[in-house]
C-alpha positions as a Markdown table, in Angstrom:
| # | Residue | x | y | z |
|---|---|---|---|---|
| 1 | Met | 7.2 | 3.7 | 12.3 |
| 2 | Glu | 7.5 | 7.2 | 13.2 |
| 3 | Trp | 10.9 | 7.0 | 11.6 |
| 4 | Ile | 9.4 | 5.8 | 8.3 |
| 5 | Met | 7.1 | 8.9 | 8.1 |
| 6 | Gln | 9.9 | 11.3 | 8.4 |
| 7 | Ile | 11.8 | 9.7 | 5.2 |
| 8 | Gln | 11.2 | 11.8 | 2.2 |
| 9 | Asp | 13.6 | 10.4 | -0.1 |
| 10 | Ser | 11.7 | 7.9 | -2.3 |
| 11 | Ser | 14.6 | 5.8 | -2.9 |
| 12 | Val | 15.1 | 4.9 | 0.7 |
| 13 | Leu | 11.4 | 4.2 | 0.9 |
| 14 | Ile | 11.4 | 1.8 | -1.8 |
| 15 | Trp | 14.6 | 0.0 | -0.4 |
| 16 | Phe | 12.6 | -0.4 | 2.4 |
| 17 | Leu | 9.7 | -2.2 | 0.5 |
| 18 | Ser | 12.5 | -4.3 | -1.1 |
| 19 | Lys | 13.8 | -5.7 | 2.0 |
| 20 | Gly | 10.3 | -6.9 | 3.2 |
| 21 | Gly | 9.2 | -3.8 | 4.7 |
| 22 | Val | 5.5 | -4.5 | 3.9 |
| 23 | Leu | 5.3 | -7.9 | 5.1 |
| 24 | Ile | 6.5 | -6.7 | 8.4 |
| 25 | Leu | 4.0 | -4.0 | 8.3 |
| 26 | Thr | 1.4 | -6.5 | 7.3 |
| 27 | Thr | 2.4 | -8.9 | 10.5 |
| 28 | Trp | 2.1 | -5.8 | 12.9 |
| 29 | Leu | -1.1 | -4.8 | 11.2 |
| 30 | Ser | -2.8 | -8.2 | 11.8 |
| 31 | Gln | -1.3 | -8.6 | 15.0 |
| 32 | Ala | -2.7 | -4.8 | 16.2 |
| 33 | Ala | -5.9 | -5.8 | 14.9 |
| 34 | Val | -6.2 | -9.3 | 16.9 |
| 35 | Glu | -5.1 | -7.4 | 20.1 |
| 36 | Glu | -7.3 | -4.4 | 18.9 |
| 37 | Gln | -4.5 | -1.9 | 19.2 |
| 38 | Thr | -6.4 | 0.8 | 17.5 |
| 39 | Ser | -3.4 | 3.6 | 17.8 |
| 40 | Val | -0.7 | 1.1 | 16.2 |
| 41 | Ile | -3.6 | 0.3 | 13.6 |
| 42 | Leu | -4.0 | 4.2 | 12.7 |
| 43 | Leu | -0.1 | 4.6 | 12.6 |
| 44 | Ile | 0.5 | 1.7 | 10.4 |
| 45 | Leu | -2.4 | 2.8 | 8.0 |
| 46 | Lys | -0.5 | 6.5 | 7.9 |
| 47 | Val | 2.7 | 4.7 | 7.4 |
| 48 | Leu | 1.0 | 2.8 | 4.3 |
| 49 | Cys | -0.2 | 6.1 | 2.9 |
| 50 | His | 3.3 | 7.4 | 2.9 |
| 51 | Leu | 4.9 | 4.4 | 1.4 |
| 52 | Pro | 5.2 | 4.3 | -2.6 |
| 53 | Leu | 3.5 | 0.7 | -2.4 |
| 54 | His | 3.1 | 0.7 | -6.4 |
| 55 | Lys | 6.7 | -0.1 | -6.1 |
| 56 | Ala | 6.2 | -3.2 | -3.8 |
| 57 | Ser | 6.2 | -6.7 | -5.4 |
| 58 | Pro | 2.6 | -8.4 | -6.3 |
| 59 | Glu | 3.1 | -11.0 | -3.7 |
| 60 | Asn | 3.4 | -8.4 | -0.8 |
| 61 | Met | 0.9 | -5.8 | -2.2 |
| 62 | Ser | -1.6 | -9.3 | -1.9 |
| 63 | Ala | -0.9 | -9.6 | 1.7 |
| 64 | Ile | -0.9 | -6.1 | 2.7 |
| 65 | Leu | -4.4 | -5.5 | 0.6 |
| 66 | Gln | -5.9 | -8.4 | 2.6 |
| 67 | Ser | -5.3 | -7.1 | 5.6 |
| 68 | Val | -6.4 | -3.5 | 4.8 |
| 69 | Asn | -9.3 | -5.0 | 3.4 |
| 70 | Gly | -10.0 | -6.9 | 6.7 |
| 71 | Leu | -10.2 | -3.6 | 8.3 |
| 72 | Arg | -13.0 | -2.3 | 6.5 |
| 73 | Phe | -15.5 | -3.8 | 8.9 |
| 74 | Tyr | -13.5 | -2.9 | 12.0 |
| 75 | Arg | -15.6 | -2.0 | 15.2 |
| 76 | Thr | -13.9 | 1.7 | 15.3 |
| 77 | Ser | -15.3 | 3.9 | 12.7 |
| 78 | Asp | -12.2 | 5.7 | 12.4 |
| 79 | Ile | -10.3 | 2.9 | 11.4 |
| 80 | Ser | -12.9 | 1.2 | 9.0 |
| 81 | Asn | -13.1 | 4.8 | 7.0 |
| 82 | Arg | -9.4 | 4.8 | 7.0 |
| 83 | Ala | -9.2 | 1.3 | 5.4 |
| 84 | Lys | -11.6 | 2.1 | 3.3 |
| 85 | Gly | -10.1 | 5.2 | 2.0 |
| 86 | Leu | -6.8 | 3.5 | 1.6 |
| 87 | Leu | -8.1 | 0.9 | -0.5 |
| 88 | Ser | -10.0 | 3.3 | -2.9 |
| 89 | Arg | -6.9 | 5.0 | -3.0 |
| 90 | Trp | -4.7 | 2.2 | -3.8 |
| 91 | Thr | -7.5 | 1.0 | -6.4 |
| 92 | Lys | -7.7 | 4.3 | -8.3 |
| 93 | Leu | -3.4 | 4.5 | -8.3 |
| 94 | Phe | -3.2 | 0.7 | -9.5 |
| 95 | Ala | -5.7 | 1.6 | -12.3 |
| 96 | Lys | -3.7 | 4.6 | -13.6 |
| 97 | Ile | -0.6 | 2.6 | -13.6 |
| 98 | Gln | -2.2 | -0.4 | -15.6 |
| 99 | Ala | -3.6 | 2.6 | -18.0 |
| 100 | Met | -0.2 | 4.0 | -18.4 |
| 101 | Lys | 1.2 | 0.5 | -19.0 |
| 102 | Lys | -1.4 | -0.4 | -21.7 |
| 103 | Gln | -0.6 | 3.0 | -23.2 |
| 104 | Asn | 3.3 | 2.5 | -23.3 |
| 105 | Arg | 2.8 | -1.1 | -24.9 |
| 106 | Asn | 0.1 | 0.4 | -27.4 |
| 107 | Asn | 3.2 | 3.2 | -28.2 |
| 108 | Ser | 5.6 | 0.8 | -28.4 |
| 109 | Gln | 3.7 | -1.6 | -30.8 |
| 110 | Ile | 2.8 | 1.6 | -33.0 |
| 111 | Asp | 6.7 | 2.3 | -32.9 |
| 112 | Ser | 7.7 | -1.0 | -33.9 |
| 113 | Gln | 5.3 | -1.1 | -37.0 |
| 114 | Ser | 6.6 | 2.2 | -38.2 |
């Protein structure tokens, strides 16, 4: 996971996501939560902040959203706060992406009508 954090090339991170990286992180996050490995959970949450998850498939995002959502009520406030912050960040990001897609569709319709 430390290696992932060092990667700055977005194409490499997107490749990681396309090859099932999100599902691996989801599995590790769930397992760490069950085993109460707080340092591992915190590291995975940091990795999730680093990844361009808007490029991940919807199925993979659904899985990680469920895992992170479950951490909102974790017994350690640091983890629960980070999970809440991450969910808030993703909500804003996906709302922005949806608004841009809607605007692009509207622009395309206007262009095709011209």
